[in-house]
Residue, then its C-alpha position, 0 to 999 in steps of 0.5 A: m514571511l507568514k504568507r510564504f509559510v502558509l501558502g507553502g504549507l498549503t501546497a505541500s499538504a496538497l502535494l502529499s494528498t490522495s493516496a490513489l493506489a493503496g486502499n486502506f493499508g497506508t502505502n502498502f498494497n499487502l494482498t489486496m491486489a491478489p485476484a482471489t485473495g483480494g475478493m476476501g478483503g486481502i485476508g490470506y496470510v494463513r490460507p491464500q487462494d492464489p499463488f500471488a498472495s502466497v508468494m507475496g504474503n506468508v512464504a510458508t504458505i508456498g508449501q500448500v502447493e501440490g504440484t506446480d501452479f502459475m498465475f497471471g493477472a492484474a489489478w485496476t484502481r480508481v480514486e477521485p477525491d476533492a480537497t477543499h479548504d474553508g478559508s481559515v488559513v488561506p483563501p478557500f479553494e476546491a480541487g480534485t486530483a488528476f491522477n485517477n487510474f493505475i494498473a498493477p501486474a500480478m504474476a507468480v509461480r509455485h513448484r513443489i520440489n519434493d515432499k518437504l520443500s517448495f519454491g515460489m516467486g512472484l512479481g507485482a506492485t507492492a506499494g504506491l502513493a500518487s497525487d496530481f492536484r493541478a487545480a490547486p495552488l502551484n500544481p503540487i505532485v507526488t508519485f511513489l511506486v514500488f515493484g517487488a520481485n519476491m522469492g521464497l522457500a517453504y519447508e514442511v518440518n512435519d505434517k503440521l508445521t511449515v516454515g518459510v523464508g523469502a526475500q523481496l527486491g524492490y524497484s522504486l520510482f519517486e517524484v515530489g515537488l511544487t510546479s516544476n521543482t522536481s525530477i523523477a528518481q529511482d532506487i533499489g531496496f531489499r527486504g527479507m521475510v520469514g513465516f510459518t503455518y501450523d495445522f491443528g486439524d479443524v483450524m490452522i494458524g500462521g504468521t509472517y514478519q517482513t523487515p524494513m526496506e530502505f530507499r534514497w532518491q538522489d536530487v529529487t526535489a528542490v530545497d533551496v536557491g543558489p547562484q546557479g539556480l535551484i538546489f536539489d536534495d535527496v529524500d529518504l524513505t523506509q517501507p516499514q516492517e510488518v507483522e501479520f498473524g491469522i487463523a483459518t478453517t481447514d478442509q477438515f472443518s469444511e470442504k465448502w466453507l473457508f473462514e479466515i481472520d487476520g491481524i496486521w501491524i505496520d510500523y509506520g511510526n518508526a519508518t523514515l518519512y512516515e514517522d513525521l506524519w503517521v503512527d503505527q497502523f493496525i488492521f483487522g479483517i475477516g474473509a470468507q469463501y464458499k465453493t459449490g461445483k465449479w464456482a467459488f464465491r468470496a467476500g471480505y471486510n477489514y478495518h484500520l485505525d486512524l493513521r494520522r500522528d496527533d502530536v507534531s509540535e516538535v516536528n520540523s522536518i519531513s524525512n531529511l527535508t527541512q524546507l522546500v522551494a515554492p514559486l512565491g516570489p515576484d513573478g513566480a521566483p522560487v522561494p525556500v519554505p521552511v518545514f515547521p509544525g503548522f506546515v506538517q499539520l497542513v500536510q496531514a490535513t489532506l492525506a487520504q488514507p486516515y479517512w478510509p477506515h473501511q474496506v469491503s470486497s467480493g469476488l468469484g472464481y470459476q474452474i474452467s477446466d481441470n488445470m485452469r481457473f479464472d478469478l475476479s474480485a472488486t474492492l471498495a475502500f471508504g470513510n467519512p470526510e473529517p475536517f482537519g486544519g480547515f481542510t476536508l476531503q470529499d468523495i472519500w472512496e477508492v475502488h479497484a478490481q482484480f482478475g487472474f488466470t491460474w494454471a495448475f499441473 
C-alpha cells in the first residue's frame, strides 16, 4: 500500500507541475500578455499603454481613450523545465515536459461615447496551466485554459476622478489525470470588476478589484474503480479575487518619460483547489517608458513572494478530490490512490511557479502613421532551482513575446 501511495504521489506531483503559460503570476496572466504594457513588466493598472491592458486590467483606464482605438495582437510562450528526483522516496528519474508552446490572442476596442462616458471590450487568454510529462511515470498530464471576454464602462466624475465597472465571461477547458484516466471538460464562469483613477497633476493613482470566478468541470478525472470500470468525478476550482493598486507619472511630469509602480494581491490562499497548495500571492513591479520621435522604448521588472503553502499536515484533499486512480495494479490495473499530506507535498514539489520569483521585460513601439502603431515586447521569468521533498526543477525559466497593431481614430 505504501508503494501505491508513494508512486501515486510522485505521479500526481508531476501531473500538476510546470505551469507553462503564466509567468510568475501563478495561473493568472494579468497584463503580461499585452503587447505594449507587457514590455513594462505587465505594469499598467494606472496608465496602460495599449487598449488590451486597459480593458483586461483596470476598467477605469478605458476613460483615457480620446476617440476610438482598436488593437489586434498575440503572445507566444515557451518553457522547457526538467523535473528530477534524488531517489529518497522513489527510484530517481529525470523528465521534461512535452508542453512547450502556447499562443494567446489579444484583441480589444475602446470608444469614447461622450465627454464623460467611455466603453471598451476585449478578448484574450486570461489564465492557464499546462504540463505533459510523458517521460515521467504513468504519463501525467494537466491542461487548464481560460479565455475571457471582457466589457467595461468608465465614467469621468470630474477632471481628476474616473471610475469604472466591468465584467468578464470566462470560458474554460480542463483536463487532469494519470495515463488515460482523464477527459477534457469545459465550463463557463463569470466575474465582476470595479476600478478608479485619480489625477493629482504630476502623478496619478489607480486601483481595481476583481471578484472570484468559479468553475466546475464534470466527470473530468477518475477517482475510483467500480464493477463497470473507472468512476469519474467533478473538479471544482475558483480563480481567485484580486486587488491591484498603483501610482504613475503623467504627461504633466514628463511627456517623454513614464514611470509606474504597481502592487498586486491574488487571493490563492482562499480559492478552491489553490488553497490546498498555495498561499496568497503578492507581486511588486515597476515599469518605464521613454518616447522619442516615432519610437517608444519600454522596460519592466516584477517580483513575487513564494506561493507554496508550507503547512499541509491537515490537507487530505485537493479541491473536492480525496483520491485519484493510477494504473498500479497487476498488468497496469487501475488502483485508487488516496490524497494525504505527503501526497500533497509531492504535488507541491514540482509546481514551477514558486520558483520563478523574477520577471524582466523589454519592448518597443513604433508609430507607423498618424493612426497606426506597432508594439513588440519580450519577457523572461526565471529563478533558482529549489529542492523540496527530494524533487528539483532544472532550467527554471519561461520566455514569451507579444506583438500588436493599434489603430486610433
